[in-house]
TORNU-60754 format. One line per field, with one value per residue (C-alpha): z, x, y; chain; residue in three letters. Coordinates in nm, 3 decimals. Last residue first. Example, Ala and Ser with C-alpha at 12.3 -4.5 7.8 and 13.67 -1.06 7.14 Angstrom:
<tivexs>
Z: [0.714,0.780]
X: [1.367,1.230]
Y: [-0.106,-0.450]
chain: [A,A]
res: [SER,ALA]
</tivexs>
This chain:
<tivexs>
Z: [5.723,5.821,5.538,5.504,5.534,5.199,5.119,4.815,4.811,4.567,4.302,4.314,4.009,3.866,3.625,3.275,3.017,2.662,2.356,2.029,1.898,2.154,2.451,2.797,3.103,3.046,3.365,3.463,3.760,3.545,3.331,2.968,2.789,2.439,2.559,2.355,2.165,2.283,2.176,2.531,2.800,3.118,3.411,3.695,4.073,4.173,4.418,4.284,3.940,4.076,3.725,3.641,3.394,3.283,3.155,2.968,2.800,2.701,2.510,2.648,2.377,2.171,1.916,1.626,1.767,1.727,1.502,1.791,1.948,2.244,2.604,2.820,3.139,3.373,3.207,3.416,3.775,4.028,3.845,3.879,4.245,4.284,4.420,4.527,4.687,4.813,4.485,4.502,4.213,4.222,3.947,3.888,4.243,4.266,3.933,3.975,3.616,3.635,3.439,3.711,3.765,4.076,4.025,4.058,3.785,3.522,3.608,3.755,3.480,3.240,3.314,3.097,2.790,2.853,2.541,2.335,2.075,1.797,1.613,1.238,1.090,1.167,1.275,1.261,1.369,1.709,1.884,2.264,2.325,2.647,2.973,3.257,3.617,3.749,4.121,4.193,4.345,4.103,3.971,3.632,3.339,3.222,3.210,2.913,2.702,2.722,2.419,2.189,2.290,2.247,1.895,1.793,1.939,1.750,1.411,1.460,1.567,1.250,1.033,1.193,1.162,0.785,0.738,0.928,0.717,0.396,0.525,0.630,0.281,0.116,0.349,0.256,-0.100,-0.056,0.113,-0.112,-0.416,-0.280,-0.228,-0.572,-0.741,-0.545,-0.641,-0.321,-0.103,0.123,0.174,0.504,0.682,1.029,0.999,0.850,1.080,1.395,1.312,1.235,1.577,1.771,1.583,1.684,2.056,2.166,2.037,2.312,2.619,2.457,2.820,3.176,3.462,3.554,3.197,2.897,2.545,2.668,2.537,2.243,1.922,2.033,2.187,1.861,1.685,1.951,1.893,1.499,1.556,1.757,1.544,1.228,1.279,1.442,1.214,0.917,0.704,0.331,0.099,-0.277,-0.475,-0.399,-0.035,0.025,-0.015,0.353,0.516,0.210,0.148,0.495,0.489,0.151,0.286,0.590,0.400,0.150,0.440,0.624,0.318,0.212,0.565,0.640,0.976,1.191,1.169,1.159,1.398,1.233,0.989,1.229,1.475,1.346,1.384,1.739,1.827,1.678,1.892,2.226,2.478,2.835,3.158,3.414,3.658,3.994,4.017,4.183,4.568,4.700,4.566,4.780,4.702,4.349,4.248,4.412,4.209,3.890,3.961,4.039,3.712,3.516,3.713,3.564,3.230,3.318,3.257,2.895,2.681,2.887,2.922,2.547,2.472,2.727,2.590,2.234,2.355,2.529,2.219,2.000,1.692,1.526,1.658,1.570,1.225,1.150,1.274,1.031,0.733,0.520,0.677,0.574,0.864,0.855,0.493,0.566,0.876,1.208,1.323,1.208,1.456,1.732,1.630,1.635,2.000,2.092,1.899,2.051,2.408,2.361,2.213,2.490,2.759,2.657,2.544,2.904,2.985,2.740,2.889,3.241,3.203,3.345,3.631,3.389,3.201,3.515,3.637,3.304,3.288,3.589,3.562,3.168,3.202,3.456,3.240,2.941,3.133,3.240,2.907,2.715,2.359,2.395,2.458,2.106,2.115,2.466,2.365,2.083,2.327,2.578,2.315,2.238,2.595,2.683,2.394,2.485,2.840,2.760,2.494,2.744,3.004,2.774,2.609,2.451,2.217,1.922,2.086,2.108,1.775,1.551,1.513,1.573,1.337,1.032,1.162,1.037,0.674,0.689,0.835,0.551,0.391,0.687,0.493,0.572,0.942,1.023,1.383,1.539,1.297,1.296,1.672,1.700,1.448,1.667,1.987,1.848,1.738,2.074,2.282,2.100,2.137,2.518,2.536,2.359,2.583,2.894,2.785,2.702,3.023,3.223,3.085,3.190,3.529,3.626,3.540,3.860,4.026,3.689,3.531,3.819,3.892,3.520,3.502,3.809,3.710,3.352,3.427,3.687,3.547,3.689,4.048,4.385,4.497,4.547,4.688,4.574,4.756,4.574,4.645,4.951,4.841,4.499,4.667,4.700,5.046,5.140,4.781,4.478,4.268,4.272,4.164,3.893,3.756,3.738,3.539,3.313,3.261,3.169,2.932,2.782,2.713,2.365,2.209,2.122,2.320,2.519,2.429,2.053,1.732,1.872,1.923,1.536,1.532,1.736,1.416,1.268,1.571,1.575,1.196,1.267,1.546,1.356,1.061,1.280,1.424,1.080,1.011,0.792,0.593,0.516,0.571,0.938,1.126,1.115,1.153,1.445,1.641,1.631,1.392,1.459,1.295,1.041,0.766,0.564,0.618,0.316,0.355,0.213,-0.077,0.000]
X: [-7.405,-7.036,-6.819,-6.632,-6.251,-6.096,-5.923,-5.714,-5.396,-5.448,-5.172,-5.093,-5.189,-4.926,-5.068,-4.927,-4.836,-4.774,-4.575,-4.572,-4.864,-5.022,-5.136,-5.278,-5.407,-5.293,-5.293,-4.965,-4.955,-5.067,-4.752,-4.786,-4.473,-4.451,-4.418,-4.626,-4.419,-4.093,-4.161,-4.165,-4.274,-4.398,-4.445,-4.648,-4.688,-4.353,-4.219,-4.414,-4.248,-3.896,-3.770,-3.599,-3.850,-3.941,-3.602,-3.580,-3.910,-3.804,-3.489,-3.125,-2.864,-2.763,-3.045,-2.803,-2.645,-2.960,-3.215,-3.414,-3.472,-3.295,-3.374,-3.259,-3.418,-3.153,-2.895,-2.936,-3.082,-3.241,-3.327,-3.004,-2.988,-3.361,-3.641,-3.398,-3.576,-3.334,-3.161,-2.883,-2.887,-2.571,-2.385,-2.004,-1.877,-2.139,-2.291,-2.662,-2.798,-3.181,-3.391,-3.534,-3.831,-3.984,-4.276,-4.331,-4.591,-4.476,-4.100,-4.035,-4.229,-4.016,-3.725,-3.912,-3.810,-3.439,-3.387,-3.673,-3.444,-3.597,-3.250,-3.242,-2.992,-3.234,-3.198,-2.830,-2.765,-2.927,-3.231,-3.287,-3.614,-3.725,-3.804,-3.959,-4.033,-4.271,-4.316,-4.608,-4.591,-4.875,-5.109,-5.004,-5.264,-5.203,-4.840,-4.911,-4.986,-4.624,-4.573,-4.816,-4.640,-4.298,-4.380,-4.535,-4.216,-3.985,-4.171,-4.136,-3.761,-3.719,-3.858,-3.624,-3.317,-3.398,-3.411,-3.093,-2.920,-3.034,-2.919,-2.574,-2.528,-2.633,-2.373,-2.090,-2.176,-2.163,-1.838,-1.648,-1.776,-1.675,-1.316,-1.297,-1.435,-1.190,-0.888,-0.730,-0.511,-0.798,-0.914,-0.729,-0.845,-0.963,-1.320,-1.271,-0.995,-1.158,-1.511,-1.342,-1.166,-1.471,-1.672,-1.417,-1.399,-1.723,-1.583,-1.336,-1.559,-1.812,-1.884,-1.848,-1.793,-1.456,-1.334,-1.469,-1.336,-0.977,-0.758,-0.529,-0.728,-0.958,-0.658,-0.478,-0.803,-0.798,-0.429,-0.477,-0.771,-0.569,-0.251,-0.369,-0.452,-0.138,0.069,-0.076,-0.307,-0.369,-0.681,-0.615,-0.775,-0.539,-0.484,-0.841,-0.756,-0.765,-0.984,-1.230,-1.238,-1.341,-1.616,-1.744,-1.736,-1.935,-2.186,-2.251,-2.270,-2.525,-2.738,-2.759,-2.801,-3.096,-3.205,-2.883,-2.546,-2.288,-2.044,-2.100,-1.819,-1.519,-1.746,-1.676,-1.306,-1.317,-1.568,-1.351,-1.062,-1.264,-1.010,-1.114,-1.042,-1.162,-1.429,-1.454,-1.631,-1.446,-1.418,-1.571,-1.443,-1.234,-0.869,-0.900,-1.125,-0.883,-0.598,-0.793,-0.883,-0.523,-0.408,-0.666,-0.563,-0.208,-0.366,-0.300,0.057,0.024,-0.004,0.264,0.484,0.460,0.589,0.869,0.972,0.995,1.199,1.437,1.452,1.572,1.661,1.995,2.124,1.776,1.783,2.133,2.071,1.772,1.893,2.054,1.827,1.512,1.272,1.358,1.211,1.048,1.202,1.053,0.732,0.508,0.656,0.620,0.253,0.179,0.306,0.048,-0.230,-0.166,-0.149,-0.465,-0.652,-0.523,-0.605,-0.956,-1.026,-0.971,-1.323,-1.492,-1.301,-1.366,-1.726,-1.926,-1.682,-1.400,-1.566,-1.628,-1.288,-1.153,-1.382,-1.274,-0.888,-0.928,-1.103,-0.874,-0.583,-0.724,-0.796,-0.456,-0.302,-0.487,-0.353,-0.425,-0.793,-0.933,-0.724,-0.857,-1.196,-1.181,-1.064,-1.324,-1.599,-1.456,-1.413,-1.749,-1.900,-1.698,-1.806,-2.185,-2.159,-1.979,-2.248,-2.532,-2.438,-2.759,-2.701,-2.771,-2.533,-2.230,-2.309,-2.340,-2.578,-2.294,-2.081,-2.252,-2.116,-1.780,-1.895,-2.072,-1.754,-1.532,-1.496,-1.304,-1.003,-1.035,-1.132,-0.920,-0.818,-1.054,-1.347,-1.306,-1.280,-1.600,-1.798,-1.736,-1.795,-2.127,-2.218,-2.135,-2.253,-2.589,-2.630,-2.553,-2.808,-3.069,-3.031,-3.037,-3.339,-3.538,-3.445,-3.502,-3.841,-3.953,-3.785,-3.972,-3.928,-3.803,-3.601,-3.576,-3.323,-3.069,-3.131,-3.122,-2.776,-2.627,-2.730,-2.637,-2.292,-2.222,-1.959,-1.618,-1.714,-1.771,-2.065,-2.425,-2.614,-2.970,-3.181,-3.442,-3.757,-3.892,-3.822,-3.977,-4.322,-4.288,-4.362,-4.018,-3.967,-3.831,-3.619,-3.322,-3.551,-3.698,-3.351,-3.268,-3.589,-3.488,-3.133,-3.279,-3.526,-3.212,-3.013,-3.128,-3.192,-3.556,-3.556,-3.880,-4.117,-4.046,-4.084,-3.879,-3.576,-3.537,-3.446,-3.127,-2.906,-3.103,-3.049,-2.668,-2.666,-2.817,-2.596,-2.284,-2.392,-2.475,-2.102,-1.953,-1.829,-2.118,-2.069,-1.692,-1.462,-1.417,-1.195,-0.845,-0.669,-0.886,-0.802,-0.441,-0.253,-0.122,0.201,0.217,0.442,0.230,0.215,0.200,0.060,0.270,0.129,-0.003]
Y: [-2.839,-2.787,-2.845,-3.175,-3.176,-3.307,-2.963,-2.994,-2.783,-2.501,-2.424,-2.054,-1.851,-1.644,-1.381,-1.428,-1.156,-1.247,-1.123,-1.319,-1.148,-0.917,-1.127,-1.045,-1.224,-1.576,-1.771,-1.944,-2.187,-2.476,-2.460,-2.539,-2.665,-2.527,-2.169,-1.920,-1.681,-1.516,-1.165,-1.027,-1.284,-1.128,-1.351,-1.210,-1.232,-1.368,-1.633,-1.934,-1.878,-1.924,-2.004,-2.331,-2.469,-2.122,-2.061,-2.382,-2.314,-1.966,-2.072,-2.087,-2.101,-2.405,-2.350,-2.318,-2.015,-1.814,-1.961,-2.164,-1.831,-1.692,-1.602,-1.299,-1.188,-1.339,-1.094,-0.877,-0.913,-1.143,-1.471,-1.672,-1.727,-1.705,-1.480,-1.206,-0.912,-0.656,-0.603,-0.336,-0.070,0.148,-0.025,-0.088,-0.185,-0.460,-0.568,-0.490,-0.392,-0.440,-0.680,-0.910,-0.692,-0.552,-0.321,0.067,0.032,0.285,0.315,-0.020,-0.181,0.026,-0.227,-0.479,-0.298,-0.399,-0.624,-0.484,-0.322,-0.525,-0.538,-0.524,-0.759,-1.053,-1.414,-1.505,-1.147,-1.209,-1.076,-1.132,-1.281,-1.115,-1.290,-1.110,-1.201,-0.940,-0.863,-0.624,-0.278,-0.145,-0.428,-0.547,-0.537,-0.188,-0.306,-0.536,-0.231,-0.182,-0.393,-0.210,0.129,0.010,-0.117,0.209,0.386,0.136,0.213,0.588,0.563,0.332,0.634,0.870,0.637,0.589,0.959,1.009,0.757,0.938,1.267,1.113,0.980,1.293,1.480,1.239,1.254,1.646,1.652,1.406,1.573,1.907,1.785,1.638,1.951,2.146,1.954,1.806,2.044,2.148,1.789,1.749,1.409,1.503,1.420,1.068,0.965,1.115,0.966,0.625,0.639,0.742,0.451,0.190,0.299,0.129,-0.207,-0.206,-0.188,-0.435,-0.580,-0.419,-0.661,-0.555,-0.531,-0.721,-0.653,-0.608,-0.319,-0.335,-0.314,-0.046,0.149,0.131,0.292,0.557,0.632,0.624,0.888,1.128,1.050,1.156,1.533,1.633,1.398,1.587,1.389,1.425,1.360,1.407,1.144,0.881,0.984,0.888,0.512,0.398,0.633,0.688,0.324,0.257,0.499,0.361,-0.002,0.085,0.301,0.019,-0.223,-0.015,0.061,-0.305,-0.449,-0.195,-0.110,-0.027,-0.193,0.093,-0.085,-0.421,-0.436,-0.363,-0.515,-0.869,-0.840,-0.696,-0.972,-1.252,-1.114,-1.132,-1.010,-1.101,-0.923,-1.165,-1.047,-0.881,-0.581,-0.313,-0.308,0.020,0.343,0.576,0.460,0.345,0.619,0.874,0.729,0.754,1.119,1.210,1.034,1.238,1.561,1.520,1.604,1.986,1.930,1.846,2.162,2.371,2.059,1.981,2.339,2.315,1.975,2.116,2.417,2.172,1.944,2.225,2.009,2.011,1.665,1.490,1.652,1.550,1.210,1.165,1.333,1.060,0.792,0.959,1.060,1.420,1.462,1.794,1.949,1.894,2.092,1.814,1.589,1.849,1.890,1.522,1.505,1.776,1.614,1.265,1.414,1.624,1.312,1.063,1.322,1.359,0.984,0.873,1.011,0.766,0.474,0.567,0.681,0.971,1.008,1.032,1.315,1.495,1.449,1.586,1.885,2.085,2.040,2.093,2.406,2.567,2.467,2.637,2.948,2.963,2.885,3.173,3.135,2.772,2.826,2.721,2.399,2.303,2.384,2.126,1.865,1.974,1.921,1.580,1.465,1.591,1.389,1.089,1.090,1.138,0.879,0.628,0.688,0.649,0.316,0.296,0.020,0.249,0.496,0.269,0.069,0.356,0.666,0.922,0.738,0.885,1.212,1.140,1.095,1.435,1.598,1.462,1.796,1.926,2.071,2.442,2.405,2.111,2.099,2.349,2.278,1.905,1.907,2.121,1.901,1.572,1.752,1.858,1.518,1.357,1.650,1.644,1.269,1.298,1.589,1.385,1.078,1.268,1.464,1.152,0.975,1.276,1.351,0.995,1.028,1.333,1.708,1.883,1.609,1.403,1.642,1.634,1.283,1.184,1.358,1.204,0.848,0.889,0.997,0.728,0.503,0.594,0.496,0.668,0.483,0.605,0.316,0.249,-0.007,-0.252,-0.459,-0.300,0.067,-0.009,-0.027,0.352,0.506,0.611,0.769,0.616,0.834,0.603,0.306,0.527,0.622,0.237,0.192,0.479,0.341,0.005,0.177,0.336,0.014,-0.085,0.255,0.329,0.672,0.660,0.923,0.908,1.114,1.414,1.182,1.149,1.527,1.497,1.477,1.768,1.976,1.903,1.991,2.329,2.422,2.321,2.514,2.826,2.802,2.758,2.406,2.311,2.621,2.564,2.850,2.784,3.002,2.891,3.207,3.346,3.009,3.052,2.835,2.489,2.419,2.149,2.008,1.770,1.393,1.162,0.808,0.533,0.354,-0.008]
chain: [A,A,A,A,A,A,A,A,A,A,A,A,A,A,A,A,A,A,A,A,A,A,A,A,A,A,A,A,A,A,A,A,A,A,A,A,A,A,A,A,A,A,A,A,A,A,A,A,A,A,A,A,A,A,A,A,A,A,A,A,A,A,A,A,A,A,A,A,A,A,A,A,A,A,A,A,A,A,A,A,A,A,A,A,A,A,A,A,A,A,A,A,A,A,A,A,A,A,A,A,A,A,A,A,A,A,A,A,A,A,A,A,A,A,A,A,A,A,A,A,A,A,A,A,A,A,A,A,A,A,A,A,A,A,A,A,A,A,A,A,A,A,A,A,A,A,A,A,A,A,A,A,A,A,A,A,A,A,A,A,A,A,A,A,A,A,A,A,A,A,A,A,A,A,A,A,A,A,A,A,A,A,A,A,A,A,A,A,A,A,A,A,A,A,A,A,A,A,A,A,A,A,A,A,A,A,A,A,A,A,A,A,A,A,A,A,A,A,A,A,A,A,A,A,A,A,A,A,A,A,A,A,A,A,A,A,A,A,A,A,A,A,A,A,A,A,A,A,A,A,A,A,A,A,A,A,A,A,A,A,A,A,A,A,A,A,A,A,A,A,A,A,A,A,A,A,A,A,A,A,A,A,A,A,A,A,A,A,A,A,A,A,A,A,A,A,A,A,A,A,A,A,A,A,A,A,A,A,A,A,A,A,A,A,A,A,A,A,A,A,A,A,A,A,A,A,A,A,A,A,A,A,A,A,A,A,A,A,A,A,A,A,A,A,A,A,A,A,A,A,A,A,A,A,A,A,A,A,A,A,A,A,A,A,A,A,A,A,A,A,A,A,A,A,A,A,A,A,A,A,A,A,A,A,A,A,A,A,A,A,A,A,A,A,A,A,A,A,A,A,A,A,A,A,A,A,A,A,A,A,A,A,A,A,A,A,A,A,A,A,A,A,A,A,A,A,A,A,A,A,A,A,A,A,A,A,A,A,A,A,A,A,A,A,A,A,A,A,A,A,A,A,A,A,A,A,A,A,A,A,A,A,A,A,A,A,A,A,A,A,A,A,A,A,A,A,A,A,A,A,A,A,A,A,A,A,A,A,A,A,A,A,A,A,A,A,A,A,A,A,A,A,A,A,A,A,A,A,A,A,A,A,A,A,A,A,A,A,A,A,A,A,A,A,A,A,A,A,A,A,A,A,A,A,A,A,A,A,A,A,A,A,A,A]
res: [LEU,GLY,ARG,PRO,GLN,TRP,ASN,PRO,ILE,ALA,LEU,PRO,ARG,VAL,ALA,PHE,LEU,LEU,SER,ARG,GLY,ASP,GLN,TRP,VAL,LEU,GLN,LEU,ARG,PRO,ASP,PRO,LEU,GLN,PRO,MET,GLY,THR,ASP,ILE,LEU,TRP,VAL,TYR,ASP,VAL,ARG,GLU,ILE,PRO,ALA,TYR,LYS,LEU,ALA,THR,ASP,VAL,ARG,ARG,LEU,ARG,GLY,GLY,ALA,CYS,ALA,GLN,SER,TRP,VAL,PHE,GLU,SER,PRO,ASP,ALA,THR,PHE,ASN,ARG,GLY,PRO,ARG,PHE,ARG,PRO,VAL,VAL,MET,HIS,LEU,GLY,PRO,VAL,ALA,TRP,ASN,ASP,ASN,VAL,TRP,ALA,GLN,ARG,TYR,LEU,SER,ALA,LEU,SER,ALA,LEU,HIS,ASP,ARG,ARG,THR,SER,ARG,TRP,SER,GLU,ASP,LEU,CYS,SER,HIS,GLU,VAL,PHE,ALA,LEU,VAL,ARG,SER,GLY,PRO,GLU,ILE,HIS,GLN,LEU,ALA,VAL,LEU,GLN,ARG,ARG,TYR,ASP,ASP,ALA,TYR,ASP,ALA,PHE,SER,ALA,GLY,THR,VAL,VAL,LEU,ARG,LEU,ALA,LEU,LEU,VAL,LEU,GLY,VAL,TYR,ALA,VAL,ALA,MET,ALA,VAL,ARG,PRO,ARG,ALA,ARG,SER,TRP,ASP,THR,LEU,GLY,LEU,LEU,LEU,MET,ALA,ALA,VAL,PRO,LEU,LEU,ARG,VAL,ASP,VAL,PHE,ASN,SER,GLY,ASN,ILE,ASP,SER,PRO,ILE,ALA,VAL,PHE,GLU,ALA,LEU,VAL,LEU,ALA,GLY,PRO,LEU,PHE,THR,ALA,TRP,LYS,PHE,ARG,GLY,GLY,ILE,ALA,TRP,GLY,PHE,VAL,ILE,LEU,ALA,TYR,CYS,ALA,ALA,THR,THR,ILE,ASN,ASP,LEU,ILE,MET,SER,GLN,ASP,ARG,LEU,THR,LEU,TRP,LEU,TYR,TRP,GLU,LYS,GLU,ASP,TRP,ARG,TRP,ARG,ASN,PHE,SER,ARG,ALA,PRO,ALA,PRO,SER,LEU,VAL,LYS,TRP,LEU,ALA,ILE,THR,ILE,LEU,THR,ILE,ALA,LEU,PRO,TRP,LEU,LEU,VAL,PHE,LEU,ARG,ARG,GLY,ALA,ALA,ARG,TRP,ASP,HIS,ALA,ALA,ILE,THR,GLU,HIS,TYR,ARG,SER,PRO,GLN,TRP,TRP,GLY,ALA,PRO,LEU,ALA,ASP,ILE,GLU,ARG,GLY,VAL,ALA,ASN,ALA,GLY,ILE,LEU,PHE,PRO,LEU,LEU,LEU,GLY,GLY,ILE,ALA,HIS,CYS,LEU,LEU,ALA,ILE,PRO,GLN,VAL,ILE,ILE,LEU,MET,ILE,ALA,ARG,ARG,ARG,PRO,ASP,ARG,GLU,LEU,TRP,VAL,SER,ALA,ALA,PHE,ALA,CYS,LEU,ALA,LEU,GLY,THR,ALA,LEU,ILE,PHE,ASN,LEU,PHE,GLY,THR,LEU,LEU,PRO,PHE,SER,PHE,VAL,TYR,MET,LEU,ALA,TRP,GLY,ALA,GLY,HIS,GLY,GLY,ARG,ALA,ASN,LEU,MET,ARG,ILE,THR,ALA,LEU,CYS,GLY,GLY,ALA,PHE,LEU,ALA,THR,ALA,LEU,VAL,THR,SER,TRP,TRP,GLY,ALA,ALA,LEU,VAL,GLY,PHE,PRO,ALA,GLY,ILE,LEU,LYS,MET,LEU,VAL,GLY,ASP,GLY,ILE,ASN,LEU,THR,PHE,VAL,TRP,LYS,TRP,ALA,PHE,TYR,LYS,GLU,LEU,PRO,SER,ASN,PRO,GLY,ALA,ALA,GLU,ILE,ALA,ALA,ALA,GLY,MET,HIS,GLY,PRO,ILE,ASP,ILE,LEU,PRO,PRO,VAL,THR,VAL,LEU,VAL,PHE,PRO,LEU,CYS,VAL,LEU,LEU,VAL,ILE,ALA,VAL,ILE,GLY,PRO,ALA,SER,LEU,TRP,PRO,LEU,LYS,ALA,MET,THR,GLU,ASN,PHE,PRO,ALA,GLN,HIS,PHE,PRO,TRP,PHE,ARG,LEU,ARG,ARG,MET]
</tivexs>
């Protein structure tokens, strides 16, 4: 493959890099962020897989002393690097309610993610940011569509703060104050997302020093001469001024290690097959054809963009390259948290696409890259908006079951977890059962409750393996050749006698009838059963 060319680079002051492209102007950024958030206007509960779970947890936190939830759950605030959604939902939910808190938290996180992407492109690549539309396609990618709200919040904050740190470089004092305040906040939202901020700042700073070296410094004939003649002390001073505020990240992590409870104990696992799969699946949404074409086009633009005039500077290449290297290097599962690595892939693609410099390409080529990206982005947003309307209708139909549940009840839920073998399009019902805690103040076995990572503490434990997530998941025959747990197997071992209702979401009717279950509602493949205790025969004669 042809070697990438890196142009000499010195970061100009902000007023010399003002955006010349309309989508990178301040009004353009605001307009695009609003358009990206527009699909959420069509829904009450954002149809992102984990969001109902976040809302159920927020309902537990907000439960008063007279709520039935108090006897089923406790909420324990802990100092952990995974509390962004809990804090944000509490702040919004106190005056406006949990339902509004879930909606606004998701919209604000999405806006920060999209706005941070555009702000970063504007600050580092204002004249060559023709790939902004391509980069924004990774807003609605695996992390957001899965509903990893803490990660999206932290990443959005990191991107916005990264752009702000470049803007404030002419005022080192204000820049340092901003970074000292924002870094702990981003880390508390989510550890991996928060760590992106020092990584991006460090990569950009080192890249600038490389760009400041004479052209061709890497050639064997010039390497030793360049190394000997370069003013390394001045370079060190410049790096120190830019990087010393990042020490607050180390301080925050040290405090977390000292003050937090014992972290969740689990083995760190590298799932190499998963890393490989998600190179192609990170834009998976509604249409296999559209998603595959988009993914192929994005990768082609990253890898072969140089052939039509795209260029990188080290200062704009290293941030995306470092995030990509982190995706490859870190474990997939860390301390009870899954899919840690694949969340980073969209951020790497976003940076590599948005920070490719097209200002030196032929104008027609650069504008073609820009408008093809914007058209593809618009098409994907239309598909996303239409899917949100469909998911909203499906959620409404599924939640009719809650009208047949008495407030304060105990609900054992099983939901058929969709898999790629069965459907490209996800149903996004995985954590819908958590809304029983919001709407009916009911106990449900759908909450996240990993000690040291989550703050929900179950008090009611009907069975060893039926207390918290992922006890609600069952799979269809088509998934993994039928080797995974199906609804009949789950019901066979479930503590049915200790709950009031069994809610089956998209599982179909069980093949093995249970005399304790009385059907009270059905909509297609979703069913709600009331638990009817088996009566013990009474053979004593009644008095005459």
